[in-house]
C-alpha positions as CSV (number, residue, x, y, z in Angstrom):
1,M,-19.2,10.6,-4.4
2,K,-19.0,9.2,-0.9
3,S,-17.7,5.6,-0.3
4,A,-18.1,3.6,2.8
5,L,-15.5,0.9,3.3
6,I,-16.4,-2.0,5.7
7,A,-13.1,-3.5,7.0
8,N,-12.3,-6.4,9.2
9,G,-11.6,-4.7,12.5
10,H,-13.6,-5.1,15.7
11,I,-17.2,-3.8,15.5
12,H,-19.1,-4.7,18.7
13,D,-22.5,-3.2,17.6
14,L,-23.5,-3.0,14.0
15,S,-26.9,-1.3,14.6
16,W,-25.5,2.3,14.5
17,I,-23.7,1.7,11.2
18,K,-26.5,0.4,9.0
19,P,-28.5,3.7,9.0
20,L,-25.4,5.7,8.2
21,L,-24.7,3.6,5.1
22,K,-27.8,5.1,3.4
23,G,-25.8,8.3,3.0
24,Y,-23.1,6.7,0.9
25,S,-23.0,6.3,-2.9
26,R,-21.0,3.1,-2.7
27,I,-20.4,0.4,-0.1
28,I,-17.1,-1.6,-0.3
29,A,-16.6,-4.8,1.6
30,V,-12.8,-5.2,2.3
31,D,-12.1,-8.9,2.7
32,G,-13.4,-10.1,6.0
33,G,-15.5,-7.0,6.3
34,L,-17.9,-8.9,4.1
35,R,-19.1,-10.8,7.2
36,Y,-20.3,-7.5,8.6
37,C,-22.2,-6.8,5.4
38,K,-23.9,-10.2,5.7
39,E,-24.9,-9.5,9.3
40,M,-26.4,-6.2,8.3
41,T,-28.0,-7.6,5.2
42,I,-26.2,-5.0,3.1
43,L,-25.3,-5.7,-0.5
44,P,-21.9,-4.1,-1.3
45,N,-21.1,-2.6,-4.6
46,L,-17.7,-4.2,-4.6
47,I,-15.7,-6.9,-2.6
48,I,-12.0,-6.4,-2.6
49,G,-9.1,-8.2,-0.8
50,D,-6.7,-11.2,-0.9
51,F,-9.6,-13.1,0.7
52,D,-7.6,-14.6,3.5
53,S,-10.3,-13.7,6.0
54,A,-13.5,-14.0,3.8
55,P,-14.5,-17.6,3.4
56,K,-15.0,-18.8,-0.2
57,E,-18.6,-20.0,0.6
58,L,-19.4,-16.5,1.8
59,L,-17.9,-14.9,-1.3
60,D,-19.9,-17.2,-3.5
61,E,-23.1,-15.9,-2.0
62,Y,-22.5,-12.4,-3.6
63,A,-23.0,-11.8,-7.3
64,V,-21.2,-8.4,-7.2
65,P,-17.9,-7.3,-8.7
66,K,-14.9,-8.7,-6.9
67,I,-11.2,-7.6,-7.0
68,S,-8.9,-10.4,-5.9
69,L,-5.5,-9.1,-4.7
70,K,-2.3,-11.1,-4.3
71,R,-1.5,-12.3,-0.8
72,E,2.1,-11.0,-1.1
73,K,1.9,-7.3,-1.9
74,D,3.3,-4.0,-0.6
75,E,-0.1,-2.4,0.3
76,T,-2.9,-3.6,2.6
77,D,-6.3,-4.7,1.4
78,L,-7.7,-1.5,2.9
79,E,-5.1,0.7,1.2
80,A,-5.9,-0.9,-2.2
81,A,-9.6,-0.3,-1.6
82,L,-9.1,3.3,-0.8
83,I,-7.0,3.9,-3.8
84,H,-9.5,2.1,-6.0
85,E,-12.4,4.3,-4.8
86,I,-10.4,7.6,-5.0
87,N,-9.5,6.7,-8.6
88,L,-13.2,6.2,-9.3
89,G,-13.8,9.8,-8.1
90,A,-14.7,9.4,-4.4
91,E,-14.3,12.7,-2.6
92,R,-15.1,11.5,0.9
93,L,-14.4,8.0,2.3
94,T,-15.3,6.5,5.7
95,I,-13.8,3.4,7.1
96,F,-15.9,1.3,9.4
97,G,-14.2,-1.6,11.2
98,G,-10.8,0.2,10.8
99,W,-9.9,-0.1,14.4
100,G,-9.4,-3.0,16.9
101,G,-7.8,-6.4,16.6
102,R,-4.2,-6.4,15.7
103,I,-2.5,-3.1,16.8
104,D,-0.2,-3.1,13.8
105,H,-3.3,-3.1,11.5
106,S,-4.9,-0.3,13.6
107,L,-1.8,1.9,13.5
108,T,-1.3,1.3,9.8
109,N,-4.9,2.5,9.2
110,A,-4.3,5.6,11.3
111,L,-1.2,6.3,9.2
112,L,-3.2,5.8,6.0
113,L,-5.3,8.8,7.1
114,T,-2.3,11.0,6.9
115,R,-2.0,10.3,3.1
116,F,-5.5,11.6,2.6
117,P,-6.0,14.5,5.0
118,E,-9.7,15.3,5.5
119,Q,-10.7,13.1,2.6
120,V,-10.6,9.8,4.5
121,Q,-11.9,9.1,8.1
122,I,-12.3,6.2,10.4
123,E,-15.6,6.1,12.3
124,T,-16.2,4.0,15.3
125,E,-19.2,3.9,17.7
126,Q,-17.4,6.5,19.9
127,E,-15.4,8.8,17.6
128,I,-14.5,10.1,14.1
129,V,-10.8,10.2,13.4
130,F,-9.1,12.0,10.5
131,A,-5.9,13.8,9.6
132,I,-5.4,17.5,8.8
133,E,-2.4,19.5,7.4
134,A,-2.0,23.2,6.6
135,S,-5.5,24.4,7.5
136,A,-8.9,23.0,8.2
137,K,-12.4,23.9,9.4
138,I,-14.1,21.2,11.5
139,R,-17.9,21.1,11.9
140,C,-18.8,20.0,15.4
141,K,-21.2,20.6,18.3
142,K,-20.6,22.8,21.3
143,G,-19.2,20.7,24.1
144,Q,-17.8,18.0,21.9
145,T,-14.4,16.6,22.8
146,L,-11.6,17.1,20.3
147,S,-8.1,15.6,20.6
148,L,-5.2,16.7,18.4
149,L,-2.3,14.2,18.2
150,P,1.0,14.7,16.4
151,I,1.7,11.9,13.9
152,C,4.6,11.2,11.5
153,G,6.8,13.6,13.5
154,P,6.6,16.9,15.4
155,V,3.9,19.5,14.5
156,S,4.6,23.2,14.8
157,G,2.9,26.6,14.2
158,I,-0.5,25.3,15.4
159,N,-3.2,28.0,15.7
160,T,-6.7,27.2,16.7
161,K,-10.0,29.0,17.0
162,G,-13.1,27.8,18.9
163,L,-11.5,25.5,21.5
164,K,-11.6,25.9,25.2
165,W,-7.8,25.7,25.3
166,E,-6.5,27.6,22.3
167,L,-3.1,27.2,20.7
168,N,-1.2,30.2,19.4
169,E,1.9,29.2,17.4
170,G,1.8,25.9,19.5
171,A,3.9,22.8,18.9
172,M,3.2,19.2,19.6
173,G,5.4,16.1,19.8
174,P,6.3,13.3,22.1
175,H,6.3,15.6,25.1
176,F,3.0,17.5,24.4
177,I,-0.2,16.0,23.0
178,G,-3.5,17.8,22.8
179,I,-5.8,15.3,24.5
180,S,-9.5,16.1,25.4
181,N,-9.9,19.7,24.3
182,V,-13.5,21.1,24.2
183,C,-15.3,22.7,21.2
184,L,-16.9,26.0,22.2
185,Q,-18.7,26.6,18.8
186,E,-20.1,24.8,15.8
187,E,-17.0,25.3,13.6
188,I,-13.4,25.0,14.7
189,S,-10.5,26.3,12.6
190,I,-7.0,24.9,12.8
191,E,-3.9,26.1,11.0
192,I,-0.6,24.3,10.9
193,E,2.7,25.5,9.6
194,E,4.5,22.2,9.5
195,G,3.5,18.6,10.1
196,V,0.3,16.6,10.3
197,L,-2.2,16.3,13.1
198,L,-4.5,13.3,13.8
199,C,-7.9,14.5,15.0
200,S,-10.2,12.5,17.2
201,L,-13.7,14.0,17.5
202,L,-15.8,12.2,20.1
203,K,-19.5,11.8,19.4
204,I,-22.0,13.2,21.8
C-alpha cells in the first residue's frame, strides 16, 4: 500500500502533483493540507490534524473520516499521520507540501525521514528526499544529480557505486558534505557502516 500525505508547506504549483496521486492507494490531508486537496479537487481518504490551520467551514465540506488531534502534544500532525498510515500497512509514503514555510517545521520533517529510511520520502517540484542507513539501491536516470548529506551526526564507512565521484570508506560530517554528485547509471548502490544519510535526488 502506498500513501500520499498532503501537508501544509509551500506548494507553488499543484499541477504536477495531481497526476502523481493516481498512483497512491490512499490520500491523506494533514490539517491545512486540506486546502491543497480542495484546489486540486481531490477527495482524501482521511483528514488528520489538530485543525489549527484547516478552517471549520472547509472541514465541514468533506464527509470523510477525520482524526482530531490535541493541540498540545509531543508529535506533529504529520508525524501522527505517518504513524497512522504505517500502522495501517503502508509500505511506501510520500509527503507533498512537507517543505517551505517555517524552517523548524521543514527541518523536523527532514528528521522524520531518518526514522523511516527509504520508506518515507518528501517530494517537491524539484527533488525527492529520503534517508538511508546500512545499504540501499537507488533507481535513477543517467545524469541525475544526487546529494548525500550527513544528518543526526557523522556518517562513516560510506561506499558508493555508480556515481561520478565515488566514495570508498568515506566519511561525512560538518566539514564534508556530498553536494551535487552525478549518477552514471540507472541504479546506484550505497553502503554505510555507521550513521544515516539524507539523500536528495533532483528530477530531470
